[in-house]
Every structure is written in C-alpha cells, then in structure tokens.
C-alpha positions as CSV (number, residue, x, y, z in Angstrom):
1,M,31.7,18.6,87.3
2,G,28.0,17.2,85.6
3,R,28.0,13.4,84.6
4,Y,27.5,12.3,82.1
5,R,24.5,10.6,80.3
6,V,24.6,7.0,79.0
7,L,21.2,5.5,76.8
8,L,21.0,1.5,77.3
9,V,19.5,-0.2,74.2
10,D,18.9,-3.9,74.3
11,D,15.8,-6.2,73.1
12,E,16.7,-8.1,75.9
13,E,15.3,-7.3,79.6
14,E,17.7,-9.2,81.2
15,I,20.3,-8.2,79.5
16,R,19.8,-4.2,80.2
17,Q,18.6,-5.2,84.1
18,G,22.1,-7.2,83.8
19,I,23.8,-4.4,82.7
20,C,21.9,-1.6,85.3
21,R,22.7,-3.5,88.1
22,K,26.4,-4.4,87.8
23,M,28.0,-0.9,86.6
24,A,28.6,1.5,89.1
25,W,27.7,4.5,87.1
26,E,28.1,7.3,89.6
27,E,31.5,5.6,90.4
28,L,32.3,5.9,86.6
29,G,31.0,9.7,86.4
30,F,27.8,8.4,84.3
31,E,24.4,8.0,85.0
32,L,21.4,6.1,83.6
33,A,19.0,8.7,81.4
34,G,17.2,6.1,79.5
35,E,16.5,2.6,78.2
36,A,15.0,1.1,75.0
37,A,13.6,-2.2,73.4
38,N,14.4,-0.8,70.2
39,G,16.1,1.6,67.8
40,M,12.7,3.1,67.6
41,E,12.2,4.1,71.2
42,A,16.5,4.9,71.4
43,L,15.6,7.3,69.1
44,E,12.6,9.2,70.6
45,I,14.6,9.2,74.2
46,A,17.7,10.7,72.7
47,E,16.0,13.7,71.2
48,Q,14.2,14.2,74.7
49,T,17.3,13.2,76.6
50,C,20.7,13.8,74.3
51,P,22.8,11.4,75.8
52,D,26.7,11.2,75.3
53,V,27.2,7.6,75.4
54,V,25.3,5.0,73.6
55,L,25.6,1.2,74.4
56,T,23.5,-0.5,72.3
57,D,23.1,-3.9,71.1
58,I,23.0,-5.0,67.0
59,K,20.5,-7.5,66.4
60,M,17.1,-6.0,67.6
61,P,13.5,-5.6,66.3
62,Y,11.9,-2.8,64.2
63,M,15.4,-1.0,64.2
64,D,18.4,-2.4,64.7
65,G,21.7,-1.1,66.4
66,L,23.5,-0.2,63.0
67,E,20.1,1.7,61.4
68,L,19.8,3.3,64.8
69,G,24.1,4.1,64.5
70,R,23.8,6.0,61.7
71,R,20.6,8.2,62.7
72,L,22.2,9.5,65.5
73,H,25.8,10.2,63.9
74,L,23.8,13.1,62.3
75,T,21.3,13.9,64.8
76,L,23.8,13.7,68.0
77,P,27.1,13.2,66.4
78,A,29.6,14.2,69.7
79,A,27.3,11.1,71.0
80,K,29.7,8.3,71.8
81,L,28.9,4.6,70.2
82,V,29.2,1.3,71.4
83,F,27.9,-1.4,70.2
84,F,27.7,-5.0,71.3
85,S,26.2,-8.6,69.5
86,G,26.3,-12.4,69.8
87,F,28.2,-12.8,66.7
88,D,31.8,-12.5,65.6
89,D,30.4,-11.2,62.6
90,F,33.4,-8.9,60.4
91,E,30.5,-7.6,58.5
92,Y,28.8,-5.8,62.0
93,A,32.5,-4.7,63.0
94,R,33.1,-3.2,59.8
95,Q,29.6,-1.5,59.8
96,A,30.3,-0.4,63.3
97,V,33.2,1.8,62.3
98,G,32.1,2.7,59.1
99,I,29.7,5.0,61.4
100,H,32.3,5.9,63.9
101,A,31.8,3.5,66.5
102,F,33.8,4.1,69.9
103,E,33.7,0.4,70.6
104,Y,32.5,-2.7,69.7
105,I,31.8,-5.5,72.4
106,L,31.0,-9.0,71.6
107,K,28.4,-11.1,73.8
108,P,28.1,-11.9,77.0
109,I,29.2,-8.4,78.3
110,S,31.2,-8.3,81.5
111,A,31.4,-5.9,83.5
112,Q,35.0,-6.0,83.8
113,E,35.2,-5.0,80.0
114,L,32.0,-2.5,79.8
115,C,33.4,-0.6,82.9
116,S,36.9,-0.2,81.0
117,V,35.0,0.9,77.9
118,L,33.5,3.6,79.8
119,E,36.4,4.6,81.4
120,R,38.0,5.5,78.4
121,I,35.2,7.4,77.2
122,R,34.6,9.4,80.2
123,D,38.4,10.5,79.8
124,Q,37.8,11.1,76.4
125,L,34.4,13.3,77.1
126,D,37.0,15.1,79.8
127,K,39.1,15.8,77.6
128,Q,36.9,17.8,75.5
129,R,35.7,19.0,77.5
130,E,38.4,20.2,79.5
131,E,39.9,22.1,75.7
132,R,36.6,23.7,75.3
133,Q,37.4,25.1,79.1
134,N,41.0,26.2,78.4
135,I,40.9,29.8,76.6
136,Q,45.0,29.3,76.5
137,V,43.9,26.5,73.8
138,W,41.8,29.1,71.8
139,Q,44.4,31.8,72.0
140,D,47.5,29.5,70.9
141,R,45.1,27.7,67.6
142,Y,44.5,31.9,67.1
143,E,48.5,32.6,67.0
144,Q,48.6,29.7,64.8
145,S,45.7,31.1,62.3
146,L,46.4,30.8,58.0
147,P,49.0,33.1,56.4
148,L,47.6,36.7,56.4
149,L,48.2,37.0,52.3
150,R,46.1,33.0,51.7
151,E,43.0,34.9,54.2
152,F,43.6,38.3,52.0
153,F,43.1,36.4,48.6
154,Y,40.7,34.1,50.0
155,S,38.5,37.5,51.0
156,R,39.3,39.2,47.9
157,L,37.9,35.9,45.9
158,L,35.0,35.9,48.0
159,S,34.0,39.4,47.3
160,G,34.7,39.5,43.9
161,K,37.7,41.7,44.1
162,I,39.7,39.7,42.0
163,P,39.4,39.7,37.6
164,A,37.9,36.0,36.4
165,E,41.1,35.8,34.5
166,Q,44.2,36.4,36.9
167,I,42.0,34.2,39.9
168,E,44.1,30.9,38.4
169,E,47.6,32.7,38.8
170,R,47.0,34.0,41.9
171,A,45.8,31.0,43.6
172,A,48.8,29.3,42.3
173,E,51.1,32.5,43.9
174,Y,49.1,30.8,47.5
175,G,49.5,26.9,46.7
176,L,46.1,26.8,46.1
177,S,44.0,25.6,42.8
178,F,39.6,25.6,41.9
179,P,39.4,22.8,39.3
180,S,36.2,22.9,37.6
181,G,33.8,21.0,39.2
182,V,31.1,21.2,41.5
183,W,31.7,24.0,44.3
184,A,29.3,25.2,47.1
185,V,30.2,28.3,49.2
186,A,28.6,28.8,52.6
187,I,28.5,31.1,55.1
188,A,29.1,30.4,59.1
189,S,28.1,33.1,61.9
190,V,29.9,32.1,64.7
191,K,28.5,32.9,68.1
192,G,30.0,32.2,71.6
193,E,28.2,32.8,74.2
194,G,30.0,33.5,77.7
195,L,33.4,32.6,76.4
196,R,36.6,35.5,77.4
197,I,38.3,35.4,74.4
198,A,38.9,38.1,70.7
199,E,35.8,37.3,68.4
200,D,38.7,36.5,66.1
201,A,39.6,33.8,67.9
202,V,36.5,32.3,67.9
203,L,36.1,32.5,64.6
204,L,39.5,30.8,63.9
205,S,38.6,27.6,66.3
206,A,35.2,27.4,64.6
207,M,36.9,27.7,61.2
208,D,39.5,24.9,62.2
209,F,36.8,22.7,63.8
210,L,34.4,22.7,61.1
211,T,37.2,22.0,58.0
212,A,38.7,19.6,60.1
213,Q,35.7,17.9,61.0
214,F,33.6,18.0,57.8
215,S,33.3,14.5,56.2
216,L,31.5,14.0,53.6
217,P,32.5,11.3,51.2
218,D,34.5,12.1,47.9
219,A,34.3,15.9,49.0
220,A,37.1,18.7,50.1
221,V,36.5,21.4,51.8
222,R,38.7,25.5,52.4
223,G,37.4,27.5,55.3
224,A,38.8,31.2,55.5
225,L,37.7,34.2,58.2
226,F,34.9,36.3,55.5
227,D,33.0,39.2,57.0
228,G,32.9,38.3,60.0
229,G,32.1,34.7,59.6
230,V,33.2,31.8,58.5
231,A,33.6,30.8,54.5
232,L,33.2,27.2,53.3
233,M,33.9,26.5,50.0
234,A,33.4,23.0,49.1
235,E,33.8,20.7,46.0
236,I,31.5,18.5,46.4
237,G,31.7,15.9,43.5
238,G,28.6,16.3,41.8
239,E,25.1,18.2,41.8
240,E,23.1,14.9,42.7
241,R,25.3,15.7,46.2
242,F,23.9,19.0,47.1
243,Y,21.5,17.7,49.9
244,A,24.0,15.5,51.3
245,F,26.7,18.4,52.0
246,L,23.4,20.2,53.2
247,E,23.1,17.3,55.4
248,E,26.9,17.4,56.3
249,L,26.6,21.4,57.2
250,E,23.6,20.6,59.8
251,R,25.2,18.0,61.3
252,L,28.6,20.0,62.1
253,C,26.9,23.1,63.1
254,L,25.0,19.9,66.0
255,L,28.8,19.2,67.0
256,A,30.4,22.6,67.2
257,E,27.7,23.4,69.4
258,T,27.6,20.1,71.7
259,L,31.5,19.7,71.7
260,L,32.7,23.5,71.8
261,G,30.0,25.5,73.1
262,L,29.7,27.7,69.7
263,R,26.1,28.4,68.2
264,V,26.6,27.9,64.8
265,H,24.2,29.4,61.7
266,I,25.4,28.7,58.0
267,G,24.3,30.3,54.5
268,V,24.8,28.5,51.9
269,G,24.0,29.8,48.0
270,T,23.7,28.0,45.2
271,L,26.1,25.6,42.8
272,C,29.0,27.1,40.9
273,H,31.5,25.0,38.1
274,N,34.4,27.7,39.1
275,A,36.4,29.9,41.3
276,A,35.3,33.0,39.6
277,M,31.5,32.2,40.6
278,F,32.3,32.2,44.1
279,C,31.4,35.9,44.6
280,V,28.1,35.3,43.5
281,S,27.5,32.1,45.7
282,A,29.1,33.7,48.5
283,A,26.7,37.0,48.5
284,Q,23.3,34.3,48.3
285,A,24.6,32.5,51.0
286,Q,24.7,35.9,52.9
287,T,21.3,37.1,52.1
288,A,20.4,33.4,53.2
289,L,22.0,33.8,56.3
290,E,20.1,37.2,57.1
291,Y,17.1,35.1,57.6
292,K,18.2,32.9,60.7
293,V,16.6,35.9,62.7
294,I,13.7,34.3,61.6
295,A,13.5,30.6,60.2
296,D,14.2,28.3,63.2
297,S,16.8,26.6,61.4
298,R,20.4,25.9,61.5
299,V,21.6,25.5,57.6
300,L,19.5,28.0,55.6
301,Y,20.0,27.5,52.0
302,I,19.2,30.2,49.2
303,R,16.8,29.3,46.8
304,D,14.7,27.6,50.7
305,V,14.2,30.8,51.9
306,E,14.2,33.1,48.6
307,P,12.9,30.3,45.7
308,R,12.5,33.2,43.3
309,G,16.6,33.4,44.0
310,D,16.8,37.1,42.9
311,A,14.9,39.2,45.1
312,A,18.2,40.0,47.1
313,A,20.3,43.2,45.6
314,L,23.3,43.4,47.9
315,F,24.6,47.1,48.3
316,G,27.9,48.0,49.9
317,E,26.7,51.0,51.9
318,V,25.5,49.4,55.6
319,Q,22.7,52.0,55.7
320,Q,21.2,50.2,52.3
321,Q,21.9,46.4,54.0
322,N,20.4,48.0,57.4
323,I,16.7,49.3,55.8
324,I,16.7,46.0,53.7
325,A,17.5,43.7,56.4
326,A,14.7,45.4,58.6
327,V,12.0,45.2,56.0
328,K,12.5,41.7,54.6
329,L,13.1,41.1,57.8
330,G,12.2,43.0,61.4
331,S,9.3,44.4,62.9
332,E,6.9,47.8,62.4
333,A,8.9,49.2,64.9
334,H,12.2,48.3,63.7
335,V,12.0,49.4,60.5
336,R,10.9,53.0,61.5
337,E,13.7,52.6,63.6
338,V,16.2,52.3,61.2
339,I,14.9,55.5,59.1
340,E,15.1,57.2,62.2
341,Q,18.7,56.5,62.6
342,I,19.7,56.7,58.8
343,V,17.8,60.3,58.2
344,E,19.0,61.7,61.6
345,Q,22.8,60.8,60.3
346,M,21.9,62.3,56.6
347,R,20.7,65.8,59.4
348,S,23.8,65.6,60.7
349,S,25.9,64.9,57.9
350,H,24.3,68.2,56.3
351,I,24.1,66.0,52.7
352,S,21.5,67.5,50.1
353,I,17.6,66.7,49.7
354,V,18.7,65.2,46.1
355,Q,21.4,63.3,47.7
356,C,19.3,61.7,50.3
357,Q,16.7,60.8,47.6
358,L,19.1,59.1,45.7
359,F,20.3,56.9,48.4
360,F,16.5,56.4,49.5
361,L,15.5,55.8,45.6
362,E,18.6,53.1,45.5
363,S,17.0,51.4,48.6
364,L,13.4,51.3,47.5
365,L,14.2,50.2,44.2
366,S,15.6,46.5,45.8
367,L,13.0,46.6,48.1
368,M,10.4,46.5,45.0
369,R,12.3,44.3,42.2
370,A,12.2,41.8,45.6
371,V,8.3,42.0,46.3
372,R,8.2,42.1,42.1
373,S,10.1,39.1,41.5
374,G,7.1,36.2,41.1
375,A,4.3,38.2,42.7
376,E,1.7,38.4,39.4
377,D,-0.4,41.0,42.1
378,S,2.1,43.5,42.6
379,G,3.8,44.2,39.6
380,E,2.4,47.6,38.7
381,L,1.8,48.1,42.7
382,F,4.9,50.8,43.0
383,E,5.2,52.9,40.0
384,E,3.8,55.7,40.7
385,E,5.4,55.7,43.6
386,A,8.9,55.3,41.6
387,A,7.9,58.3,39.4
388,T,6.8,60.1,42.5
389,M,10.3,59.3,43.6
390,L,12.0,60.8,40.8
391,S,10.4,63.8,40.8
392,A,13.1,66.2,42.9
393,D,10.4,69.5,43.7
394,H,7.6,66.4,45.5
395,F,9.8,67.0,48.7
396,R,10.0,70.0,50.8
397,S,12.4,68.7,53.5
398,L,14.1,65.4,54.9
399,E,10.9,64.5,57.3
400,D,8.4,64.8,54.7
401,M,10.4,62.3,52.5
402,S,11.2,59.7,55.4
403,G,7.5,59.7,56.3
404,W,6.3,59.2,52.7
405,L,9.2,56.5,52.4
406,T,8.2,54.0,55.9
407,E,5.3,54.1,54.4
408,R,6.3,52.5,51.3
409,F,8.9,50.4,52.8
410,L,6.2,48.5,55.2
411,R,3.5,47.7,53.0
412,I,6.5,46.3,50.8
413,R,7.6,44.4,54.5
414,E,3.9,43.4,54.6
415,I,3.4,42.2,51.4
416,L,7.2,39.9,51.6
417,G,5.7,38.7,54.7
418,R,2.4,37.5,53.5
419,R,4.2,36.4,50.9
420,R,6.9,34.5,52.8
421,N,3.9,32.6,55.1
422,D,2.0,31.5,51.8
423,T,5.2,30.1,50.3
424,A,5.4,28.4,53.6
425,G,2.1,27.2,53.5
426,R,1.9,26.1,49.9
427,S,4.7,23.7,50.5
428,V,3.6,22.0,54.1
429,H,0.2,22.0,51.6
430,L,2.0,19.9,48.7
431,A,3.9,17.5,51.6
432,K,0.1,16.8,52.8
433,E,-1.2,15.9,49.5
434,Y,1.6,13.8,48.7
435,I,1.9,11.9,51.9
436,A,-2.0,11.8,51.6
437,E,-1.3,9.9,48.0
438,H,1.9,7.9,48.5
439,Y,1.2,6.7,52.8
440,H,0.6,3.2,51.5
441,D,4.6,3.2,50.3
442,G,6.9,1.6,52.8
443,E,9.8,3.1,51.7
444,L,8.3,6.9,51.6
445,S,10.9,9.3,53.6
446,V,11.6,13.2,54.2
447,E,14.4,12.8,51.5
448,R,12.1,11.6,49.1
449,L,9.4,13.7,49.7
450,C,12.2,16.7,49.6
451,E,13.3,15.1,46.4
452,V,9.7,15.8,44.3
453,L,10.0,19.9,46.5
454,H,13.1,20.8,45.8
455,L,13.7,21.5,49.7
456,S,16.5,20.8,51.3
457,P,15.5,18.2,53.8
458,A,16.7,20.5,57.0
459,Y,14.8,23.5,55.9
460,F,11.8,21.3,55.1
461,S,11.6,19.7,58.5
462,T,12.0,22.5,60.6
463,L,9.3,24.2,58.7
464,F,6.8,21.4,58.0
465,K,7.1,21.2,62.0
466,K,6.7,24.8,62.9
467,E,3.4,24.7,60.6
468,T,1.9,21.4,61.7
469,G,3.2,21.3,65.0
470,L,4.3,17.5,64.3
471,S,7.3,15.9,63.2
472,F,7.3,14.4,59.6
473,I,7.9,10.8,60.9
474,N,5.1,11.7,63.5
475,Y,2.4,13.0,61.0
476,L,3.3,10.1,58.3
477,T,2.3,8.0,61.4
478,Q,-0.5,9.6,62.6
479,V,-2.3,9.4,58.7
480,R,-1.3,6.1,58.7
481,M,-2.8,5.0,62.1
482,E,-5.8,6.6,60.9
483,K,-5.9,4.6,57.4
484,A,-5.4,1.3,59.8
485,A,-8.2,2.5,62.1
486,E,-10.1,2.9,59.1
487,L,-9.7,-0.4,57.9
488,L,-10.2,-2.2,60.3
489,R,-13.8,-0.6,61.2
490,T,-14.8,-0.6,57.6
491,T,-12.8,-4.4,56.2
492,D,-12.7,-7.5,57.1
493,E,-9.0,-7.6,56.2
494,K,-5.8,-9.4,58.0
495,T,-3.1,-8.2,60.2
496,Y,-0.9,-8.2,57.8
497,A,-2.7,-6.9,54.7
498,V,-3.7,-3.4,56.4
499,A,-0.5,-3.2,57.6
500,E,0.8,-3.6,53.6
501,Q,-1.6,-1.0,52.5
502,T,-1.1,1.3,55.4
503,G,3.2,1.2,54.0
504,Y,4.1,-1.3,57.0
505,P,5.3,-4.5,55.1
506,D,6.0,-6.1,58.3
507,A,3.0,-6.8,60.1
508,N,5.1,-7.3,63.8
509,Y,6.2,-3.5,64.1
510,F,2.3,-2.2,62.3
511,S,1.0,-4.1,65.3
512,Y,3.0,-2.3,67.3
513,V,3.4,1.2,66.6
514,F,-0.7,0.7,66.5
515,K,-0.6,-0.3,69.9
516,R,1.8,2.6,71.0
517,H,-0.8,5.4,68.9
518,F,-4.3,3.2,70.5
519,G,-3.3,1.6,73.6
520,V,-4.7,-2.0,71.9
521,T,-3.7,-4.1,69.1
522,P,-5.5,-3.8,66.1
523,S,-7.6,-6.7,66.7
524,K,-8.7,-6.1,70.0
525,F,-9.3,-2.4,68.6
526,R,-11.7,-4.2,65.7
527,A,-13.5,-6.2,68.3
528,S,-14.5,-2.8,70.4
529,E,-15.6,-0.7,67.5
530,R,-17.6,-3.7,66.1
531,G,-19.2,-4.2,69.5
C-alpha cells in the first residue's frame, strides 16, 4: 500500500529542517512530497504533487497559512490540513476550524505531538481507503436506498410528467416540500472505472456522497437517481450565490474522484423559482452534460456551453438524440456512422419513405434552429433545404435521402463547431482586453472577471488555459511583469511605485515575484537594462 504524501510549509527554514529530521516519515506511512516557504509556493507544489496532508504555519509572508487552507479546500478538498502557529490566538483557531482543519498545533512543535497527529491522520486515511475498496460497503448502501415511491416521484417531476397543480399535493404524500425560492437543478454522470459492482450501486453511493458532502452555507440539496445519472436539486438562497454553487459542485467532483475513485461530470441548468420548472432545468442540465466529451471541465453550465440557451431541442426518440449529439459534438465519421445505423434500422423495420422523411425532418429542423439562434450569417441558409425535404417525391430511395441529409448534417456540424470556437475565442479575447485595462488593480481576480464576462469561474479557467496555454493567474502575472519591466527600463520610478502601478500593493512581494520571473531583482534588472 503506497505511502501518503505530505507537503510542509513554513517560512522559517530551520523549523522545516527540524521537522524533517525529527519525523520518521516512512515508519509512520508517509513521504515528504515537498517543502515551501510561503503559501504561494505551496499552491504551485500542491498542484504538481497532490498531497494527502498539508502541514502549514499560519504567519507567513505573501500568503498566510489560512488563505492557503481556504484555496486548498477548493482545489484539494480531500487533503488533511494541519496548522501550527506561535500564537495562542482563538481567532486563528476559529478560522482554522472554519476551513475544516484536522488539527491546530501551537509552536514550538514537539515531535511526539506531531507524530500523534500524523498517526491519527493515517488511521483516518486508511479507513477512507478501505471503504473505497470494500465492495460490501457499496452493496450495503445500495440496499439502504431511498424508498421506491420517493424515487419514482423525483423521476416523474424531473421528466415533467406531473401536472404543475398536482406537484405540491403529490410531494406532501411523500413528506417532501418545495418552497418558493431560487433553485438550481444539476445532473451528474458517474463513472467508476474498475469497480466490480452493479452500476446502480455506484450511482446510489455517489448520490449519498454528493448530498452528504454538499456544504454551501445556507443552502440545501436533495438527490435522486434520474435517467442513468444523479440529479441534484438545490435551494441556493439567491441568484447572486449561483457562482458559489457552481464552485461547490466543482469541489464535490474533485472530492468524489479523490476519495471514491469516481469520475463525475455535472451539467447545470438555468435557475428556477418553483418545482414546476425543474423539468426544464433538468433538460438543460442534460444537454450541458453532453459537452463533457469536448470540454475539459467537470461542471458544465448550459449558458457557458450554449450561451444562447435555446439551441437544444430534446426529443423522446433515442435515434433523434443520437443524430443531434453526433452533429453537435462528434466527428465527421461519427455523423456518417450514426446515420448509417439509423438507416439500417429503418430498412429492417420496413417503415415507409414518408415516415423516414418525417423522422429526419424533425432532426433537421432541430439542428437548423441551433444554427439560426444568434447567427446573422446563417438565417436564410437552410430554407431551400427545408422546402426540398417537405417535398414527398424528391427522394427515390432511402439511400438517396440519407446521402442528401448527411451532407446537410455535416454542414450544420461545421457551422456549430466554428461558432463554438468563435465564442470561446471571443470570451478569451475579451478577458485579455479586460486584463490589459485592469492589471494595475490589486484586487483583480478570476471571479471579478467572470462577473463581467457572465461566465462561471470553473468553466472560464478551463477555457482560458485551453486557449492560451496559461492559467489566469499565470497570464496576469506575465502581463504585470512585462509592464513592470517596461517601467523599470523607461522611467525612474521607485520600486514600490512600479509595484503599485502593476497591481502589487506589497513592494516586497512584488520583488519576490519579479525575481522568480526574471531571475534578478528589480534594481539589478534596471541596472543591466541601462548598461
């Protein structure tokens, strides 16, 4: 069984060396994955090493241990956080508890006390690992599933099969209620690679896990199995908290992958204010989830992946869904393959050419609406095609029809792909423009930028890195450093003034970042540039 990884963070090198010497890491079941002198360095190392345990001082320059803990709680939610500090300060302890700290230790740190903490952490990690590998635990959870009638109610509610005027009464019969408020519906797909247990058992375990670990303050969530996935119905408390809700879903995906070995993707529909609208939001969430094959994101919000919101038309027929998914998301070969399969099914079913024509017409019209929505250059593109399709005697055979349709479907695929790339490119271009205008603002963050762009932070971060090759913070740092270098070359401004003009209110931290970026201090850089 592999050892657990530890990241040690303290700005005093002597303390780090002392801890490293005193601790018998291997005997305790751990290995030292890295050391850092401040929170900024620790974040970078944590991204590379994914530690199981983070031992960090609280009082450090540039980024203290509490801020480091808050960020790691979002990016590495399964990591155990242990804080140490030289101050017996209740406020520090209170904040440490607020970010789910495992332990708070006062300096000076004794090897015996730290050893005891690590042993308790190891026991907890071992238990979590054992639960993950214990098939019987999964089977027990499966047997203790929610009552069948309640599950059936949720399924019908999310499918839109309960009349609006009957929802409240039906819900009361099962001890449920849906008060007016701001609700969000999300659909999660769950994959458990290599788990030799029933798929439904995996889904039930995932549902229990996601609802139990959901921790957005002043919000509540309900889970249900729905259409091969897990539906989450959350009362989030207000529209202004929606991005916090998306961030919480991103954390849950990471946590499920780390602790349970499950690959979770979540689609999210638009907000709704009563249970009668859950079916609309659920359908949007399912459509957003389809984009997981082309979007490097765990959480997919419908207005991120389909900004116009009305492009997706959902049909009950599986074949129609397959055509639409292939055209919107698949390769050219996939589109041809899907159409060939459907044509073969039609041929073996001996349905009439008119019935075939109506089936394909419905799919074609749906995709035409997707192209038309917001596209100034394609408004009249398919009117002639639609007229041809409505002419019953235009096609002599099923092969004739499928060849004609394949050409049109591939043209729609090309337009949708081009528009998707254009939308992504425009979003990144706008982000770069905003950064160029506001890099000097020390409070500039990805959250503030996403408020301007009307995108969720998780989706934008993935999109931005895919388009630029850099994370938001690395790109912002690069812009700031280039501007700082220009000011040092062309002006006589003091270092602290250059720091303020490039978004660094702390001149010492500016010098630290500048040296990391260019390899020399600002003063030496200026001297070398001026000869």
